[in-house]
N, C-alpha and C positions, 0 to 999 in steps of 0.2 A: 507438649498443648497447652498441657498444664501450668509450664517452666512461665509462656507466654502468655496465662490467663488472667498468672497473678501478678504476674507486670505490670500489665498494664492498669488491674485496679487496683496497683500500687499509688501508677500516675493519676490515676482519677480523682484515685485518696486525694494525695501533692495539691492537686490540682482542684478538686474545690477545699481545701488550707488555708491556698496564697488568695483564693474569690473573696475568701471569707475575711481572712485574713487583714486584705483592702482597701474591705466591704469596714471592716471595726476603725482600721486606719481615716478616712471619708469622714465613716458618722464624727474623729477624736476631735478629725483636722475642722466640719460643718463644729464643729461645736463651740469647741478655740474660739475663731471667724466670727463667730453670731454673736460670741459672750465679747472678746475686741470690740467690734461692734458697737451692741449696745452700751454700754459702754464710753462708746468717743458718742452716741447720738444724744439729742437735747430732744424736750419737748417747748411741740415749732409754734403748737395752738391750742386752744382750749376752746370748746363749744358744748357751752354750758343753755340744755336745758330745762327747758318749767314745763312739767306737766299742764292745766285747766292755763294757760296763763290767760284766755283769752276773755274766760271768766274772773277767775282771780289775778288781783296783781298785790300781791302785798310784798311780794322779792324779786330785783331786776337781776338780769344779769352782772350788772353794775353796780351791782347791793353781796352779790358774791364775790367778787372779785378785792370789793372792801372787804369784804370780810379776811379773803387770803393774804391779803399787800398788810392786812393788822396783825395775821402769825407769821408774817413774813414764805408763806408757802406759796405764792404765785408763784406754778409753776413754766412757764414760758419762760424759758433761752438755758434755763438747768436740763444738765447731762437727768437723763433717764435710772439708770441709776443711785441715784440720789433722790429719785420722788419719794416717800410715804403716801401711798394711793389712802390707806385707813388712815393718814393725818389730818388728810385732806378734805375727806371724808366727813371726821371729826368736828375739827373745824367746822364745816358745813351746817354741821348738825347746830351748833350752835344757839342756829338763831328760832327764835317762837317759833320762825313763819315757816321753815323747813320743815316736815314733817316725815322727809323722805332721802335717801340720797344717796347713790351709787355711780359709785365713780372710776375709772375705767380707762385703758388706751388701747387706741388705734393705728393702724396703718399711718406710716408720715407724722411719726409722734405729735399726733393729737393725742389730745387727755377727755374726753369727755364723762362732763359733773350730770347725769343725768337722772333729778330729782318732781318733787314733786311735793306744793304749799298746804299748809291747813286751812281747812272751810270751816269759813266762818258763816257763824249760824245765823246771830241776830248784832245787833252791835247796841249798846246802852249808851246812852248820853242822858244825863241826869243836868240839873236845876244844882243838888248841891255834890259836884263835882264830878259826876262821874264821867266819864267818857273810854269805851272801850269796843274792844272787836267779842263771842264769844263763840264759843268750838263745845260739838260734839261733846267731846272731852273736858271742858270746861277749863277749859285754858281762856284765860285773859292774854288777850293781844295791845296792844297799843296801837291807832291807827297808825300809818300811814299819809303821809301826802300822797299816794297813789291808791287811785282809783281801787278797793275793795268789791269784791263782791256782792250784787244787787242785792240784803237781805232787809228784813227787817229793823225798823228804829226803836226801842221800848227807850222812850220820854220818859217826863215825870221829876218831882221829886225826896222819893226813896231814896233812904238814909243805907246802905250792905255796911253788913260787922264790918267790913276789911276797909283800908287805907286808898283813897280814889285816888293816890302813885300804884299803885299795886300793878305788877302786870307777873303772870304765872300762871301759873294749875293750881287753881283751885284744892288741890285734894291737901297740897303741901300747907294748904293753910290752919289742917286738923278741928276744921267747924264745922260741927255734924249737918249744926238745921243756918248753917247758908248755903254746903254744899248741896243739899237736899231742894232749896229755894230757888237756886241758879239749876239744876236739872229738872225742879216740873217747867221749869220760865222756858228754857230748848226744847222739849219738848209740845211744852205748851205751843210753843211758836217752831217746832218741822212739821202738824199737827194743819195749822192751815200752811205749813207751806203744799204735803204732800197733795193739797183739798184744792183740785181746780174753781173750783165755784167759792169754797171763803180767800181761798189768792189775790180772785181781782174782786171782793169783795172789802178784803182792809187792809188798810194802806198805812194806819198806826196805833199804836197800842202806850199806851200812861200808867206808866201803877207813881199812885198815888203815897203817903209818907206812910200810907196802911199796911205798904203793902196791895190795894184792893184792882184792878186791871178798871179800864175805861177803854173800849174800840170805840175807834176813828173808819167811816165810814170810805170811800171814796167818790162811791154813788152821791152824795146829799152833804150834806152838816149836818148832822143828826151822831145822837153820844149814843152808846153799844156800853149800861150797863152791867161789868160780862164778871164785877166782885173775886174777893182774894182766888188764886189756882185753886186751894184747898179751903175749906176751914174744921173741926167737930158739927157743926151746925150744917153744914149743908148738904143733903142725902144725895143731889145731880155732882158730876166730877167735873174736868174742865169740858172732856170729849164728851162728851150730853150732851153741856149746853154749848159748843161750837154744833154738832147735833141739832140744836136745840132751833140755834139761831137760822142754821139754812132750813133749813126745814119754812118754819117764819118767812124769810124773803123772799126766797124760792114763788110760794102761793100765794105772799102781800104784792110782788112782779106783778102778776100776769095785773088784776085789776086793780092797780096801782093807786093802790089810796095810804104805801109804806112812803110816797110827797108828802102827807099831808104830819105823820109822824114826829117828833125833836127829840122824841127818846124808845132806848129799848131797852126794857132790862128786865134780867134770867135771871139775873137770883136770887129766882123765886124757883123754886123744884114741880116741878109742872106748867112753870106758867112765861107767858114773854109778858109780859106791862105795856103799851105803850102812850107816853102821853104825843 
């Protein structure tokens, strides 16, 4: 009886070993087959997905393909085994209009390029030859023929302390003074954009050669003398002056007398001077 049990146990062990061996063989075969198919498979299509393209248009799928073509990295028709997703990402990142990108493959040999554009905060267009978009990270962007994000425009005759054909990150210029100046300007514009009343009031910003700001409202032909964003004798910062302006217009809209004014002066602390 005991011999019969031992015999059955040996058969069970042998059976399990054969099943395990067959399973391992199948896995090895499947892996080799998949590897062979992968080497012979090609990229059938490239699917370029640009986020926020409805509001920000700095680069198009055609522009991305041009980048890849110039680097001879267009993947369509090439074997999957020969493609370097990392190299493709690095080439796309060379565009100053791209903030981040991820490249990956999906079924059917389709390569997906998932990317985000940088977002301009303001456009600078000066009589001194400057014409660029400026981002929150102080990236100076060359305007494109595409329609970029609808942002406030700063016009004027101010001369920046860098060449008017420079495009790139202003931090790389190692100019602390210019960095602080542009940072204040972007924060100033963001403050206006983030306020529903002010963003609907202000149509244009004028920056003169001395760095003084004049605001042009949408509602009339008035000029709002704002002054510099900061100065050693000014006791009110730009946020206080903007809130003072908001309060003034909210009150004067109700009475209607604001329509007779030609200038509104905010340059003096605690005062709004109307002429």
